[in-house]
All heavy atoms as an XYZ file, in Angstrom:
1033
protein
N     156.699    145.906     98.708
C     157.315    147.213     98.781
C     156.425    148.296     98.154
O     156.284    149.369     98.691
C     158.675    147.156     98.095
C     159.426    148.435     98.161
S     159.965    148.733     99.848
C     161.138    149.980     99.595
N     155.812    147.962     97.024
C     154.953    148.932     96.349
C     153.730    149.242     97.201
O     153.311    150.399     97.312
C     154.540    148.432     94.954
C     155.767    148.396     94.031
C     153.458    149.309     94.341
C     155.519    147.784     92.692
N     153.163    148.209     97.839
C     151.981    148.417     98.709
C     152.334    149.344     99.872
O     151.542    150.211    100.223
C     151.436    147.102     99.209
N     153.502    149.173    100.453
C     153.936    150.037    101.563
C     154.095    151.477    101.067
O     153.667    152.420    101.730
C     155.247    149.505    102.185
C     155.805    150.511    103.167
C     155.016    148.148    102.833
N     154.700    151.654     99.909
C     154.887    152.984     99.344
C     153.555    153.656     99.053
O     153.377    154.824     99.345
C     155.744    152.898     98.080
C     156.176    154.270     97.602
C     157.053    154.249     96.381
N     158.118    153.274     96.452
C     158.532    152.568     95.401
N     157.983    152.736     94.228
N     159.509    151.691     95.540
N     152.604    152.899     98.490
C     151.283    153.450     98.198
C     150.537    153.808     99.478
O     149.848    154.819     99.550
C     150.452    152.473     97.355
C     150.912    152.441     95.920
O     151.571    153.358     95.440
N     150.612    151.371     95.241
N     150.698    152.962    100.516
C     150.042    153.220    101.800
C     150.623    154.504    102.424
O     149.888    155.336    102.955
C     150.239    152.037    102.739
C     149.436    152.197    104.017
O     148.250    152.561    103.920
O     149.999    151.924    105.096
N     151.931    154.653    102.337
C     152.588    155.847    102.866
C     152.118    157.075    102.084
O     151.802    158.124    102.673
C     154.106    155.718    102.792
C     154.917    156.952    103.236
C     154.622    157.276    104.692
C     156.401    156.694    103.024
N     152.062    156.966    100.792
C     151.605    158.083     99.933
C     150.172    158.454    100.271
O     149.839    159.633    100.349
C     151.727    157.685     98.453
C     151.303    158.741     97.507
C     152.364    159.793     97.373
N     151.941    160.739     96.371
C     152.077    162.026     96.488
N     152.676    162.545     97.542
N     151.677    162.840     95.553
N     149.307    157.470    100.496
C     147.907    157.736    100.857
C     147.835    158.474    102.186
O     147.101    159.452    102.328
C     147.117    156.418    100.933
O     147.137    155.792     99.661
C     145.672    156.671    101.346
N     148.622    158.024    103.171
C     148.651    158.699    104.475
C     149.161    160.143    104.345
O     148.636    161.052    104.977
C     149.478    157.898    105.477
C     148.783    156.661    105.981
C     149.400    156.116    107.257
N     150.854    156.023    107.222
C     151.539    154.916    106.946
N     150.908    153.796    106.702
N     152.865    154.918    106.939
N     150.182    160.328    103.520
C     150.709    161.674    103.312
C     149.665    162.583    102.675
O     149.512    163.738    103.055
C     151.962    161.641    102.433
C     153.159    161.048    103.125
C     154.325    160.827    102.173
O     154.148    160.646    100.957
N     155.539    160.841    102.713
N     148.954    162.065    101.687
C     147.921    162.861    101.013
C     146.784    163.194    101.973
O     146.270    164.325    101.971
C     147.393    162.122     99.778
C     148.353    162.054     98.594
C     147.804    161.132     97.522
C     148.643    163.440     98.052
N     146.375    162.230    102.790
C     145.318    162.490    103.769
C     145.748    163.512    104.809
O     144.963    164.410    105.184
C     144.876    161.189    104.435
C     144.079    160.229    103.558
C     143.842    158.909    104.276
C     142.761    160.860    103.136
N     146.991    163.406    105.268
C     147.513    164.389    106.218
C     147.553    165.772    105.577
O     147.129    166.752    106.198
C     148.913    163.977    106.691
C     149.604    164.985    107.607
C     148.824    165.166    108.894
C     151.041    164.558    107.891
N     148.035    165.846    104.370
C     148.090    167.124    103.659
C     146.684    167.721    103.495
O     146.472    168.913    103.742
C     148.760    166.925    102.306
S     149.038    168.462    101.408
N     145.732    166.895    103.071
C     144.346    167.372    102.911
C     143.789    167.829    104.254
O     143.097    168.855    104.317
C     143.494    166.258    102.323
N     144.059    167.085    105.302
C     143.589    167.481    106.616
C     144.184    168.806    107.103
O     143.480    169.629    107.673
N     145.468    168.990    106.835
C     146.103    170.255    107.218
C     145.532    171.432    106.434
O     145.283    172.501    106.994
C     147.622    170.162    107.032
C     148.343    169.224    108.009
C     149.805    169.085    107.609
C     148.212    169.735    109.434
N     145.330    171.240    105.132
C     144.696    172.282    104.323
C     143.289    172.587    104.828
O     142.904    173.752    104.946
C     144.617    171.843    102.850
C     145.798    172.275    102.049
C     146.814    171.463    101.604
C     146.117    173.585    101.616
N     147.733    172.221    100.912
C     147.340    173.519    100.903
C     145.505    174.821    101.752
C     147.929    174.635    100.332
C     146.092    175.941    101.180
C     147.297    175.846    100.478
N     142.529    171.557    105.123
C     141.162    171.755    105.609
C     141.175    172.509    106.946
O     140.385    173.446    107.152
C     140.440    170.415    105.753
N     142.045    172.131    107.849
C     142.134    172.810    109.150
C     142.548    174.266    108.984
O     141.963    175.166    109.611
C     143.120    172.086    110.057
N     143.557    174.503    108.147
C     143.988    175.884    107.908
C     142.873    176.731    107.305
O     142.594    177.835    107.781
C     145.216    175.914    106.978
C     145.473    177.297    106.468
C     146.021    178.273    107.299
C     145.115    177.667    105.169
C     146.225    179.566    106.845
C     145.318    178.948    104.716
C     145.875    179.898    105.548
O     146.040    181.185    105.091
N     142.240    176.206    106.264
C     141.167    176.985    105.602
C     139.997    177.220    106.532
O     139.409    178.306    106.554
C     140.733    176.300    104.310
C     141.721    176.430    103.163
C     141.356    175.496    102.023
C     141.828    177.862    102.665
N     139.619    176.221    107.319
C     138.514    176.383    108.263
C     138.824    177.474    109.280
O     138.022    178.391    109.518
C     138.193    175.055    108.956
N     140.020    177.419    109.879
C     140.403    178.421    110.868
C     140.471    179.804    110.222
O     139.948    180.786    110.778
C     141.746    178.051    111.498
N     141.107    179.898    109.075
C     141.241    181.163    108.379
C     139.865    181.742    108.001
O     139.615    182.943    108.170
C     142.095    180.988    107.121
C     142.368    182.270    106.403
O     142.925    183.213    106.979
N     141.964    182.345    105.151
N     138.980    180.899    107.494
C     137.660    181.361    107.080
C     136.828    181.804    108.269
O     136.085    182.785    108.162
C     136.935    180.287    106.284
C     137.552    180.067    104.905
O     137.408    179.009    104.322
N     138.257    181.049    104.373
N     136.910    181.113    109.385
C     136.166    181.518    110.566
C     136.676    182.872    111.085
O     135.882    183.760    111.403
C     136.223    180.428    111.668
C     135.708    180.951    113.003
C     135.419    179.206    111.228
N     137.992    183.039    111.141
C     138.559    184.323    111.584
C     138.133    185.436    110.620
O     137.727    186.523    111.059
C     140.092    184.230    111.710
C     140.714    185.614    111.877
C     140.474    183.322    112.874
N     138.209    185.192    109.315
C     137.776    186.191    108.346
C     136.308    186.529    108.499
O     135.918    187.712    108.423
C     138.055    185.712    106.916
C     139.510    185.780    106.531
O     140.331    186.400    107.238
N     139.865    185.142    105.453
N     135.464    185.513    108.701
C     134.027    185.767    108.866
C     133.759    186.600    110.110
O     132.941    187.547    110.075
C     133.274    184.448    108.940
N     134.447    186.301    111.209
C     134.282    187.095    112.433
C     134.753    188.517    112.227
O     134.141    189.474    112.735
C     135.006    186.424    113.594
C     134.408    185.097    114.076
C     135.342    184.422    115.070
C     133.028    185.315    114.672
N     135.818    188.686    111.451
C     136.321    190.036    111.158
C     135.313    190.826    110.326
O     135.052    191.999    110.588
C     137.662    189.962    110.416
O     138.639    189.383    111.214
N     134.756    190.180    109.324
C     133.758    190.844    108.468
C     132.544    191.232    109.301
O     132.029    192.351    109.192
C     133.340    189.933    107.294
C     132.096    190.461    106.576
C     134.488    189.765    106.316
N     132.109    190.335    110.165
C     130.963    190.614    111.035
C     131.268    191.805    111.953
O     130.441    192.709    112.105
C     130.630    189.360    111.842
C     129.298    189.347    112.580
C     128.141    189.593    111.630
C     129.133    188.001    113.269
N     132.457    191.843    112.523
C     132.842    192.951    113.401
C     132.904    194.261    112.612
O     132.437    195.304    113.110
C     134.188    192.660    114.058
N     133.471    194.233    111.408
C     133.553    195.439    110.592
C     132.175    195.963    110.227
O     131.944    197.177    110.279
C     134.354    195.167    109.321
C     135.840    194.951    109.577
C     136.566    194.447    108.345
O     136.002    194.466    107.233
O     137.723    194.007    108.501
N     131.262    195.085    109.859
C     129.902    195.513    109.519
C     129.201    196.084    110.731
O     128.511    197.101    110.632
C     129.101    194.341    108.927
C     129.332    194.141    107.469
N     130.493    193.562    106.982
C     128.577    194.437    106.390
C     130.423    193.527    105.654
N     129.264    194.044    105.273
N     129.378    195.452    111.890
C     128.752    195.930    113.104
C     129.298    197.304    113.472
O     128.552    198.229    113.786
C     128.998    194.949    114.263
O     128.452    193.678    113.884
C     128.347    195.416    115.538
N     130.607    197.461    113.405
C     131.263    198.737    113.718
C     130.803    199.839    112.763
O     130.666    200.990    113.153
C     132.771    198.584    113.633
C     133.523    199.247    114.709
C     135.046    199.114    114.676
N     135.660    198.312    113.638
C     136.102    197.074    113.784
N     135.970    196.465    114.939
N     136.673    196.444    112.794
N     130.571    199.490    111.513
C     130.163    200.480    110.518
C     128.668    200.744    110.537
O     128.183    201.582    109.768
C     130.559    200.002    109.118
O     131.957    199.842    109.027
N     127.931    200.019    111.360
C     126.497    200.194    111.442
C     125.733    199.546    110.295
O     124.559    199.815    110.093
N     126.417    198.649    109.564
C     125.759    197.925    108.465
C     125.080    196.705    109.051
O     125.651    195.982    109.855
C     126.770    197.542    107.392
C     127.515    198.687    106.743
C     128.629    198.179    105.848
C     126.556    199.561    105.947
N     123.878    196.455    108.597
C     123.078    195.380    109.155
C     123.140    194.151    108.242
O     122.664    194.184    107.115
C     121.622    195.853    109.327
C     120.815    194.856    110.111
O     121.358    194.018    110.817
N     119.501    194.961    110.023
N     123.758    193.083    108.726
C     123.755    191.810    108.026
C     123.454    190.722    109.043
O     123.679    190.916    110.251
C     125.096    191.495    107.325
C     126.257    191.444    108.339
C     125.384    192.459    106.193
C     127.563    190.926    107.745
N     122.901    189.625    108.564
C     122.662    188.483    109.450
C     124.016    187.856    109.783
O     124.913    187.793    108.939
C     121.761    187.472    108.783
C     120.311    187.935    108.666
O     119.904    188.749    109.535
O     119.624    187.511    107.736
N     124.146    187.367    110.980
C     125.443    186.850    111.455
C     125.940    185.640    110.659
O     127.135    185.383    110.599
C     125.385    186.521    112.936
O     124.389    185.555    113.185
N     125.057    184.912    110.014
C     125.469    183.739    109.236
C     126.068    184.107    107.873
O     126.821    183.330    107.300
C     124.280    182.773    109.032
C     123.101    183.372    108.335
C     122.020    183.946    108.939
C     122.868    183.461    106.925
N     121.136    184.385    107.975
C     121.631    184.092    106.734
C     123.586    183.067    105.808
C     121.101    184.353    105.473
C     123.061    183.308    104.551
C     121.824    183.942    104.391
N     125.761    185.304    107.385
C     126.203    185.655    106.016
C     127.703    185.635    105.818
O     128.190    185.025    104.841
C     125.620    187.016    105.606
C     124.120    186.949    105.365
C     123.543    188.290    104.980
O     123.307    189.123    105.884
O     123.382    188.508    103.755
N     128.500    186.272    106.679
C     129.955    186.224    106.448
C     130.523    184.788    106.490
O     131.497    184.497    105.793
C     130.545    187.054    107.588
C     129.423    187.896    108.091
C     128.170    187.142    107.810
N     129.888    183.919    107.263
C     130.345    182.539    107.313
C     130.076    181.833    105.994
O     130.907    181.066    105.501
C     129.720    181.815    108.500
C     130.222    182.279    109.813
C     129.556    183.290    110.504
C     131.417    181.784    110.342
C     130.045    183.776    111.706
C     131.902    182.259    111.550
C     131.223    183.265    112.229
N     128.929    182.139    105.385
C     128.611    181.571    104.068
C     129.602    182.104    103.051
O     130.143    181.358    102.224
C     127.156    181.866    103.658
C     126.921    181.568    102.178
C     126.197    181.082    104.528
N     129.871    183.406    103.093
C     130.798    183.996    102.124
C     132.169    183.362    102.219
O     132.761    182.981    101.203
C     130.927    185.499    102.342
C     129.640    186.269    102.298
C     128.479    185.913    101.682
C     129.382    187.543    102.905
N     127.521    186.869    101.887
C     128.057    187.884    102.627
C     130.170    188.404    103.682
C     127.477    189.065    103.081
C     129.584    189.588    104.138
C     128.256    189.916    103.824
N     132.696    183.285    103.430
C     134.052    182.788    103.626
C     134.169    181.289    103.429
O     135.085    180.823    102.766
C     134.573    183.180    105.013
C     134.703    184.675    105.212
C     135.752    185.321    104.296
O     136.708    184.631    103.897
O     135.570    186.501    103.975
N     133.249    180.535    104.009
C     133.358    179.077    103.942
C     133.078    178.540    102.538
O     133.651    177.522    102.141
C     132.448    178.424    104.978
C     132.885    178.683    106.430
C     131.834    178.161    107.409
C     134.233    178.092    106.726
N     132.236    179.239    101.764
C     132.014    178.793    100.376
C     133.307    178.935     99.579
O     133.646    178.062     98.760
C     130.880    179.604     99.730
O     131.195    180.987     99.654
N     134.049    179.986     99.821
C     135.350    180.180     99.147
C     136.336    179.093     99.598
O     136.997    178.479     98.756
C     135.901    181.576     99.474
O     137.178    181.723     98.917
N     136.430    178.878    100.881
C     137.359    177.882    101.396
C     137.054    176.471    100.899
O     137.963    175.713    100.547
N     135.771    176.130    100.842
C     135.384    174.812    100.363
C     135.778    174.622     98.900
O     136.310    173.572     98.516
C     133.880    174.587    100.524
C     133.334    173.247    100.025
C     134.021    172.090    100.743
C     131.846    173.193    100.208
N     135.577    175.659     98.092
C     135.969    175.538     96.693
C     137.468    175.417     96.527
O     137.947    174.643     95.686
C     135.453    176.746     95.882
C     134.212    176.451     95.050
C     134.458    175.453     93.964
C     133.037    176.031     95.885
N     138.234    176.119     97.341
C     139.689    175.972     97.292
C     140.066    174.527     97.606
O     140.885    173.917     96.893
C     140.391    176.959     98.234
C     140.260    178.382     97.672
C     141.861    176.593     98.418
C     140.732    179.471     98.609
N     139.477    173.958     98.653
C     139.757    172.552     98.997
C     139.403    171.614     97.836
O     140.165    170.700     97.515
C     138.961    172.125    100.209
C     139.556    172.407    101.561
C     138.600    171.944    102.671
C     140.907    171.734    101.732
N     138.261    171.857     97.206
C     137.843    170.977     96.109
C     138.752    171.111     94.888
O     138.874    170.168     94.114
C     136.390    171.299     95.722
C     135.329    170.943     96.751
C     133.961    171.441     96.299
C     135.312    169.451     97.022
N     139.393    172.272     94.745
C     140.248    172.510     93.574
C     141.706    172.098     93.789
O     142.471    172.041     92.833
C     140.159    173.970     93.145
C     138.835    174.399     92.558
C     138.762    175.906     92.408
C     138.592    173.705     91.200
N     142.073    171.782     95.016
C     143.467    171.397     95.299
C     143.909    170.195     94.443
O     145.007    170.204     93.889
C     143.690    171.161     96.796
C     143.744    172.520     97.507
C     144.982    170.387     97.048
C     143.804    172.412     99.018
N     143.095    169.157     94.271
C     143.555    168.045     93.423
C     143.842    168.485     91.983
O     144.791    167.978     91.360
C     142.395    167.042     93.474
C     141.718    167.342     94.778
C     141.827    168.825     94.954
N     143.067    169.408     91.464
C     143.311    169.897     90.103
C     144.639    170.666     90.046
O     145.419    170.513     89.093
C     142.165    170.784     89.625
N     144.899    171.489     91.052
C     146.161    172.233     91.113
C     147.337    171.249     91.182
O     148.331    171.394     90.454
C     146.178    173.193     92.321
C     147.556    173.806     92.506
C     145.114    174.279     92.150
N     147.209    170.239     92.020
C     148.275    169.232     92.174
C     148.486    168.480     90.858
O     149.620    168.190     90.481
C     147.939    168.274     93.305
N     147.393    168.208     90.153
C     147.506    167.483     88.891
C     148.240    168.297     87.840
O     149.096    167.780     87.115
C     146.091    167.140     88.384
O     146.167    166.520     87.124
N     147.934    169.588     87.762
C     148.634    170.453     86.805
C     150.113    170.541     87.155
O     150.982    170.434     86.298
C     147.993    171.863     86.759
C     148.871    172.855     85.980
C     146.611    171.803     86.134
N     150.415    170.704     88.439
C     151.801    170.789     88.868
C     152.567    169.492     88.592
O     153.703    169.510     88.170
C     151.878    171.145     90.357
C     153.269    171.148     90.909
C     154.258    172.051     90.178
O     153.852    173.098     89.634
O     155.446    171.689     90.132
N     151.897    168.379     88.824
C     152.534    167.085     88.593
C     152.792    166.842     87.093
O     153.826    166.348     86.697
C     151.643    165.970     89.182
C     152.343    164.730     89.552
C     151.502    163.708     90.329
N     150.061    163.795     90.182
C     149.234    164.327     91.092
N     149.702    164.833     92.217
N     147.940    164.340     90.893
N     151.814    167.223     86.296
C     151.906    166.956     84.843
C     152.776    167.953     84.104
O     153.430    167.627     83.114
C     150.508    166.922     84.258
C     150.484    166.493     82.838
C     149.167    165.879     82.441
N     149.255    165.497     81.045
C     148.280    165.613     80.190
N     147.110    166.042     80.590
N     148.434    165.256     78.945
N     152.757    169.212     84.587
C     153.494    170.288     83.927
C     154.362    171.056     84.948
O     154.117    172.232     85.218
C     152.527    171.265     83.248
C     151.616    170.629     82.262
C     150.308    170.311     82.605
C     152.046    170.347     80.974
C     149.443    169.727     81.689
C     151.211    169.758     80.048
C     149.888    169.439     80.412
N     155.359    170.396     85.524
C     156.165    171.081     86.532
C     156.965    172.226     85.909
O     157.397    172.150     84.763
C     157.089    169.972     87.054
C     157.161    168.987     85.934
C     155.837    169.045     85.239
N     157.130    173.266     86.702
C     157.972    174.383     86.259
C     159.366    174.130     86.827
O     159.577    174.163     88.032
C     157.413    175.733     86.741
C     156.042    175.983     86.099
C     158.378    176.854     86.401
C     155.383    177.279     86.564
N     160.296    173.853     85.912
C     161.675    173.611     86.284
C     162.539    174.518     85.389
O     162.045    175.075     84.406
C     162.062    172.138     86.049
O     162.062    171.883     84.631
C     161.138    171.186     86.758
N     163.813    174.638     85.696
C     164.662    175.448     84.821
C     164.639    174.984     83.351
O     164.706    175.795     82.448
C     166.066    175.290     85.432
C     165.811    175.040     86.877
C     164.531    174.212     86.905
N     164.480    173.706     83.156
C     164.482    173.178     81.785
C     163.132    173.320     81.079
O     163.080    173.439     79.855
C     164.904    171.716     81.800
N     162.044    173.291     81.853
C     160.705    173.250     81.221
C     159.938    174.566     81.286
O     158.907    174.695     80.633
C     159.831    172.165     81.857
O     159.607    172.513     83.228
C     160.481    170.802     81.748
N     160.390    175.538     82.069
C     159.543    176.710     82.340
C     159.108    177.461     81.079
O     157.981    177.967     81.064
C     160.187    177.633     83.376
C     161.266    178.525     82.847
C     162.587    178.303     82.897
C     161.078    179.784     82.225
N     163.276    179.323     82.331
C     162.365    180.258     81.897
C     159.970    180.549     81.869
C     162.559    181.470     81.248
C     160.183    181.767     81.217
C     161.451    182.221     80.928
N     159.919    177.591     80.024
C     159.417    178.346     78.859
C     158.135    177.749     78.263
O     157.304    178.463     77.729
C     160.573    178.296     77.855
C     161.788    178.092     78.702
C     161.323    177.199     79.818
N     157.993    176.422     78.360
C     156.797    175.759     77.830
C     155.680    175.663     78.879
O     154.522    175.895     78.585
C     157.124    174.351     77.348
C     158.035    174.298     76.146
C     158.254    172.873     75.657
N     158.501    171.889     76.691
C     159.696    171.611     77.227
N     160.758    172.275     76.832
N     159.841    170.692     78.154
N     156.039    175.312     80.105
C     155.020    174.988     81.087
C     154.447    176.209     81.808
O     153.358    176.114     82.379
C     155.560    173.992     82.120
O     156.700    174.544     82.748
C     155.890    172.667     81.483
N     155.146    177.326     81.776
C     154.615    178.489     82.482
C     153.265    178.914     81.886
O     152.373    179.360     82.614
C     155.641    179.662     82.510
C     155.782    180.300     81.134
C     155.243    180.687     83.552
N     153.108    178.733     80.594
C     151.838    179.124     79.953
C     150.693    178.196     80.356
O     149.545    178.641     80.448
C     152.012    179.182     78.434
C     153.046    180.214     78.094
C     154.306    179.990     77.622
C     152.941    181.617     78.315
N     154.990    181.170     77.500
C     154.168    182.194     77.931
C     151.945    182.458     78.797
C     154.408    183.564     78.001
C     152.189    183.828     78.854
C     153.412    184.359     78.470
N     151.004    176.954     80.604
C     149.984    176.036     81.122
C     149.527    176.510     82.494
O     148.331    176.541     82.802
C     150.519    174.580     81.193
C     149.520    173.676     81.889
C     150.886    174.071     79.810
N     150.466    176.950     83.316
C     150.128    177.432     84.659
C     149.351    178.739     84.604
O     148.444    178.952     85.412
C     151.404    177.578     85.484
C     151.964    176.269     85.946
N     151.734    175.769     87.225
C     152.699    175.325     85.306
C     152.306    174.600     87.327
N     152.899    174.302     86.186
N     149.662    179.598     83.646
C     148.899    180.848     83.489
C     147.459    180.487     83.113
O     146.498    181.021     83.708
C     149.544    181.778     82.447
C     148.621    182.910     82.063
C     150.888    182.302     82.963
N     147.294    179.619     82.139
C     145.938    179.205     81.737
C     145.216    178.515     82.896
O     144.030    178.749     83.126
C     146.018    178.280     80.527
N     145.925    177.674     83.624
C     145.336    176.956     84.760
C     144.908    177.947     85.861
O     143.920    177.729     86.539
C     146.277    175.915     85.312
N     145.670    179.023     86.014
C     145.313    180.032     87.007
C     143.965    180.674     86.670
O     143.120    180.847     87.547
C     146.417    181.125     87.096
O     147.623    180.497     87.516
C     146.042    182.223     88.047
N     143.776    180.998     85.411
C     142.497    181.581     84.997
C     141.361    180.570     85.163
O     140.248    180.922     85.594
C     142.558    182.100     83.543
C     143.279    183.401     83.438
C     144.594    183.463     83.019
C     142.639    184.591     83.791
C     145.261    184.673     82.929
C     143.284    185.809     83.694
C     144.610    185.842     83.269
N     141.626    179.311     84.836
C     140.619    178.262     85.025
C     140.289    178.091     86.514
O     139.109    177.967     86.873
C     141.095    176.943     84.423
N     141.311    178.105     87.350
C     141.102    177.993     88.799
C     140.226    179.149     89.279
O     139.257    178.942     90.028
C     142.458    178.009     89.523
C     142.327    177.985     91.024
C     142.388    176.785     91.711
C     142.175    179.153     91.745
C     142.281    176.752     93.102
C     142.062    179.123     93.131
C     142.119    177.932     93.806
N     140.561    180.357     88.868
C     139.778    181.537     89.300
C     138.329    181.423     88.863
O     137.423    181.679     89.656
C     140.393    182.815     88.758
S     141.985    183.225     89.471
N     138.119    181.030     87.617
C     136.753    180.891     87.112
C     135.969    179.834     87.862
O     134.822    180.065     88.270
N     136.599    178.680     88.093
C     135.918    177.603     88.817
C     135.673    178.000     90.265
O     134.587    177.717     90.808
C     136.769    176.324     88.746
N     136.622    178.681     90.878
C     136.460    179.115     92.272
C     135.292    180.078     92.399
O     134.412    179.879     93.251
C     137.769    179.769     92.744
C     137.710    180.317     94.129
N     137.718    181.670     94.372
C     137.617    179.712     95.330
C     137.643    181.852     95.688
N     137.568    180.690     96.284
N     135.256    181.099     91.562
C     134.195    182.097     91.661
C     132.853    181.490     91.321
O     131.865    181.699     92.046
C     134.511    183.336     90.777
C     133.329    184.289     90.732
C     135.744    184.064     91.308
N     132.765    180.758     90.222
C     131.498    180.138     89.829
C     130.989    179.188     90.909
O     129.809    179.214     91.279
C     131.662    179.383     88.510
C     130.418    178.697     87.968
C     129.332    179.714     87.655
C     130.768    177.881     86.730
N     131.875    178.373     91.468
C     131.485    177.428     92.501
C     131.039    178.115     93.780
O     130.021    177.738     94.360
N     131.785    179.119     94.226
C     131.396    179.745     95.502
C     130.116    180.558     95.343
O     129.299    180.595     96.272
C     132.530    180.583     96.084
C     132.835    181.839     95.368
S     134.202    182.673     96.177
C     134.042    184.254     95.393
N     129.920    181.187     94.185
C     128.657    181.899     93.969
C     127.482    180.928     93.951
O     126.433    181.194     94.540
C     128.730    182.749     92.673
C     127.352    183.272     92.271
C     129.697    183.909     92.854
N     127.683    179.767     93.351
C     126.638    178.742     93.338
C     126.315    178.298     94.758
O     125.128    178.205     95.134
C     127.083    177.540     92.469
O     127.320    177.992     91.138
C     126.010    176.459     92.473
N     127.334    178.027     95.556
C     127.106    177.622     96.949
C     126.411    178.719     97.733
O     125.527    178.455     98.564
C     128.426    177.257     97.632
C     129.094    175.979     97.159
C     130.439    175.792     97.850
C     128.198    174.764     97.408
N     126.778    179.966     97.494
C     126.136    181.086     98.204
C     124.678    181.208     97.792
O     123.809    181.473     98.634
C     126.887    182.371     97.916
C     128.260    182.404     98.550
C     129.067    183.601     98.102
N     130.415    183.521     98.655
C     131.343    184.437     98.443
N     131.094    185.512     97.703
N     132.541    184.299     98.957
N     124.384    181.044     96.505
C     122.995    181.116     96.050
C     122.170    180.016     96.701
O     121.017    180.234     97.094
C     122.935    181.048     94.529
C     123.372    182.348     93.864
C     123.165    182.300     92.370
C     123.493    183.608     91.724
N     122.507    184.656     91.910
N     122.755    178.823     96.835
C     122.051    177.725     97.477
C     121.800    178.054     98.959
O     120.678    177.882     99.459
C     122.837    176.410     97.333
C     122.838    175.940     95.875
C     122.288    175.321     98.257
C     123.830    174.832     95.574
N     122.824    178.529     99.650
C     122.683    178.851    101.080
C     121.649    179.949    101.298
O     120.794    179.867    102.194
C     124.026    179.267    101.663
N     121.690    180.974    100.489
C     120.720    182.062    100.607
C     119.318    181.554    100.278
O     118.343    181.965    100.925
C     121.104    183.239     99.727
C     122.060    184.206    100.372
C     123.383    183.845    100.637
C     121.658    185.486    100.763
C     124.260    184.715    101.238
C     122.529    186.372    101.351
C     123.836    185.991    101.596
O     124.697    186.869    102.204
N     119.211    180.692     99.273
C     117.914    180.118     98.926
C     117.320    179.334    100.072
O     116.118    179.415    100.361
N     118.149    178.551    100.751
C     117.713    177.774    101.909
C     117.197    178.710    103.007
O     116.236    178.393    103.714
C     118.839    176.858    102.447
C     118.514    176.273    103.800
C     119.139    175.754    101.427
N     117.819    179.868    103.121
C     117.427    180.861    104.138
C     116.243    181.722    103.678
O     115.837    182.635    104.385
C     118.609    181.760    104.491
N     115.733    181.433    102.469
C     114.606    182.215    101.957
C     115.000    183.586    101.432
O     114.175    184.486    101.336
N     116.255    183.709    101.058
C     116.775    184.986    100.546
C     117.408    184.764     99.186
O     117.524    183.634     98.719
C     117.843    185.548    101.527
C     117.392    185.631    102.981
C     117.343    187.034    103.545
N     118.405    187.924    103.169
C     119.507    188.157    103.880
N     119.726    187.524    105.009
N     120.396    189.032    103.435
N     117.845    185.840     98.555
C     118.562    185.729     97.290
C     119.957    186.333     97.450
O     120.129    187.295     98.195
C     117.833    186.466     96.145
O     117.661    187.834     96.508
C     116.476    185.840     95.857
N     120.909    185.728     96.783
C     122.285    186.210     96.808
C     122.561    186.885     95.478
O     122.344    186.292     94.410
C     123.281    185.066     97.042
C     124.710    185.520     96.952
C     125.294    186.210     98.020
C     125.486    185.287     95.819
C     126.622    186.641     97.949
C     126.798    185.718     95.753
C     127.346    186.390     96.800
O     128.657    186.826     96.719
N     123.028    188.114     95.517
C     123.421    188.828     94.320
C     124.933    189.022     94.340
O     125.476    189.595     95.270
C     122.720    190.184     94.265
C     121.212    190.093     94.119
C     120.757    189.379     92.855
O     121.423    189.555     91.799
O     119.784    188.624     92.916
N     125.589    188.549     93.307
C     127.034    188.635     93.211
C     127.488    190.078     92.967
O     128.572    190.453     93.377
C     127.538    187.704     92.113
C     129.027    187.613     92.000
C     129.795    187.220     93.072
C     129.660    187.919     90.812
C     131.190    187.110     92.965
C     131.038    187.814     90.692
C     131.803    187.406     91.775
N     126.677    190.839     92.306
C     127.027    192.235     92.025
C     127.553    192.392     90.628
O     127.295    191.602     89.738
N     128.326    193.459     90.434
C     128.922    193.778     89.147
C     129.946    192.685     88.804
O     131.011    192.618     89.423
C     129.576    195.168     89.221
C     130.250    195.556     87.904
O     129.715    195.223     86.839
O     131.325    196.192     87.983
N     129.615    191.855     87.829
C     130.414    190.657     87.563
C     131.886    190.961     87.268
O     132.768    190.373     87.910
C     129.764    189.780     86.460
C     128.454    189.217     87.012
C     130.716    188.662     86.004
C     127.619    188.470     86.008
N     132.216    191.871     86.346
C     133.661    192.099     86.105
C     134.411    192.596     87.362
O     135.491    192.117     87.696
C     133.687    193.153     85.009
C     132.371    193.017     84.311
C     131.398    192.620     85.395
N     133.818    193.535     88.076
C     134.481    194.086     89.265
C     134.577    193.035     90.370
O     135.631    192.873     91.009
C     133.717    195.319     89.767
N     133.512    192.306     90.602
C     133.511    191.283     91.674
C     134.443    190.132     91.312
O     135.111    189.577     92.191
C     132.092    190.775     91.931
C     131.180    191.801     92.569
C     131.638    192.235     93.945
O     132.180    191.403     94.704
O     131.466    193.410     94.267
N     134.468    189.772     90.031
C     135.344    188.673     89.614
C     136.798    189.048     89.863
O     137.571    188.253     90.394
C     135.124    188.322     88.149
C     135.875    187.093     87.711
C     135.354    185.832     87.941
C     137.121    187.207     87.104
C     136.050    184.705     87.577
C     137.821    186.064     86.742
C     137.291    184.820     86.963
N     137.179    190.273     89.510
C     138.548    190.716     89.768
C     138.852    190.764     91.258
O     139.937    190.390     91.690
C     138.789    192.096     89.152
C     138.969    192.115     87.642
C     139.061    193.545     87.135
C     140.200    191.328     87.221
N     137.876    191.189     92.050
C     138.049    191.221     93.511
C     138.296    189.823     94.044
O     139.186    189.604     94.867
C     136.819    191.862     94.175
C     136.841    191.735     95.672
C     137.619    192.580     96.454
C     136.111    190.733     96.305
C     137.643    192.453     97.845
C     136.121    190.589     97.684
C     136.896    191.453     98.452
O     136.939    191.316     99.802
N     137.471    188.901     93.632
C     137.570    187.532     94.131
C     138.818    186.859     93.617
O     139.413    186.049     94.277
C     136.337    186.713     93.762
C     135.063    187.179     94.418
C     135.053    187.038     95.923
O     135.857    186.278     96.487
O     134.192    187.662     96.553
């Protein structure tokens, strides 16, 4: 019985991960195409691959961080009985998530730009961090 339950749980987790991956991929591609169209319309010159790097690096980091989010939620659920204590864990985890997301996506962008023989500049760190 336990093996069946674990097998079902594994399938559910894989399905959930696949759905998140499909959603983020579709969303990131649409966002990248929108950014490309906006830049073209505005007369700004960027290489067509750049918005895809920007968007997909963010999406990939979100996917990589989902297990950490699930772990915090599982370990510190917010319920009517626990919220006064656990809400602060979630606030702290939100800041950690944001930091890991921005640091990871900037790292991926620097790598992608380096491969293309270019450099990626994140810009004004406080302003860009708040934006992201």
